[in-house]
N, C-alpha and C positions, 0 to 999 in steps of 0.2 A: 465836074458835074456828076459823073458816074459814081465817084467816091461818095458824094452826098447821098445819091440814091441808094447805094449799097448800105450806107449807115442807117438811112431811114428804114430800109427793108429789114435790117438786122434788129432794129428797135421794135418793129412790128412783131417779129417772131418772138422776141423776148417778152413782149406784153401778152402775147397769146399763150405762152408756155404755162403760166399758172392755171389758165382756163382749161388747157388740155390735161394737165395733171389732175385737176379737180374732176373732170369728166371720167378719167380712168379710175380714180379712187372711188367715185360714186358708183361706177359700174361694177367694180369688184365688191363693194358693200352690198349692192342689190343682189349680186350673184350669191354671196354668202348667205343672205337671208332666205333665198329660195332653195339653193342646192346644198348649203352647208348645214342645214337642219337634219340631224340624223334620223328624226322621225319620218322624214320624207323619203328615206332610202330604203328600198326593199331589202329584206334580210337574205343573204346568200344561203342561209340554212333551210329556207322553206322547202319542204319536200325531201329533206335529207335527214339521216339519223342524227339524233342529238349528239353533241361532242362527248367524247369519253371524259367523264368527270367523276370525282368523288367529293361529296359534300359532307364532312364529318358532322355528327350531332352537336347541338349546342347543349352543354352540360346543364343539368338541373331544370330543363324545360320538360314538364311532365303533363300527362293527360290521364285522368283516372288513376293517378298514383304511379303511372309507368313513364319511364323516360321516352320522350318523343324521339324516334330514331332519325338519323341523317339518311342520305340516300346516294346512290350512284346511278350512272347511266343505265345499268342493267335493270334497275327498278322501274325504269320508264317503259320497258317493253313487256309489261305484265299482262297485256291484253285489255287494260282499262285506260280510258282517256285521262290524261293528267294535265292539270294546269300548274305550270312552274312559274312562281312569282319571285323575282329578284327585288329585294327591298332592304331598307335599313332604318334603324330607330331614329337617325338624325334627319330623315327625309320627311318633310312636311306633307308632300303629296301622297306619301305612303299612308299617312294618317287618314287622309281624305278617302282613299279607296278601300281602306281596310274593312269597313262594314260591308262593302259589296262582296268582298272575298268570303266573308262569313256567310252571307246570304247564298252565295254560289255553292259553298260547301254543303249547304243544307238542301238545295233545290235542284241541282243539275246532275246528280248521280255521277260525279267525277271526283277524282282524288286531287287534292291541292297540296303541292309540295312548295315549301318556301326556302329561299336562300337569303340568309342575312349577310349582306355584302359589306366587307370592311367595317364590321361592327364589333364592339366589345361585347362579350357574352353577357355581362351584367346589364348593359344597356338593352340588349335583345330581350332579356328576361323581364326587365321593367316595362318595356313596350308591350309585351304580350300580356303581362299581368294587368296592365291598364286597359288595353283595347280588346283583349281576347285572342285566342289562338285558333285560327281556322285551318291550320296545317296538319295534315295526317303525318307528314314527315317534314322535318326542319333541319336543313344543313347550314353550314357556315362557309364563307369564302373570305377569310381574313385578309389574304394577300390580294384578292381581286383577279388572280391569274385565271381561274376557271371562268369567271365572268367574261373576260376578254375572249376566251375560246368560244363562248356563246354569242359574241358580238354585242354584249351589253354596253351601252353608251352612258347610261345614268340611271338613277332610281326614280320611280319604279319601272320595271319592264316585265312583261308577262308573255309566256309562251304556251301555246296549246300543242300538246304532244299526243299523237294517236297511240293505239294499243301496241303498235309495232316499235314504238320509240322514235317515230319520225316527227319532226317539227312541221306543223302545217300552218301556224299563224304566230305572228309576233306583234305585240302591242307595246309601242314605245310611249311612255308617260302613263299617268294614272288612269285607271278605269273609272269612267263616269257612268251614271245610269243609262245615258244615251249610247255610250260605247258598249256597255254590257248588252243592250238589246240589238244593236246594229252590227256589232263585230264579234264579241266574245261568244255569245250564245250560238250564232250561226257557225262559228268556227268549231265549237264543240259538237254541234249537230253534224257538221261535215266529217269530223273525226270519227264519230260514232257510225256514220254511214259508210265509212271507208273511202271517202273522197280525198284526193291528194291535197286539195286546197279548199278553203272556205269560199262561200259565194262572194264575199267582199273582203278586201284586205286594205289596211291603211297604208 
């Protein structure tokens, strides 16, 4: 009799095993949705100097007949607030936010530096010829190594850097009109005012 009970008990456990596995998998999936999203993770670089990097110029990208220069970390400590935008010609979200970068370059009294990440120079040139060039300086990161140092997860990502070369804000994903008003402009204002962090951070 006890053997029969043990057999029934083992059978119940086996029947419950798939349910238990499903619950565990579902829990892991839910965790990944909330915590696995890089845009929800605060950047460890906020309040710290920008990583030491050199972004070489993209050849034959010109403005007023002159080559648009690349940049290095030293150029970010010029005393002026800088918006550093990591983007790529193959990134559809970069197309969406591009007009806002152009508006920002005209309206906010900041310098906008671009980094074409893992992009062929010819594709970079075609993109800018089609959509315009808001960048005072434009560098390239063909290998993606410098982007990793900056903690870039994907395209586009945007950093606000104060005049001392310190990162005070990171925007993961494209800039929308709403994000421009609620995040980017307050971060720029904080950088100009010498505050270590913006009022709000994503």
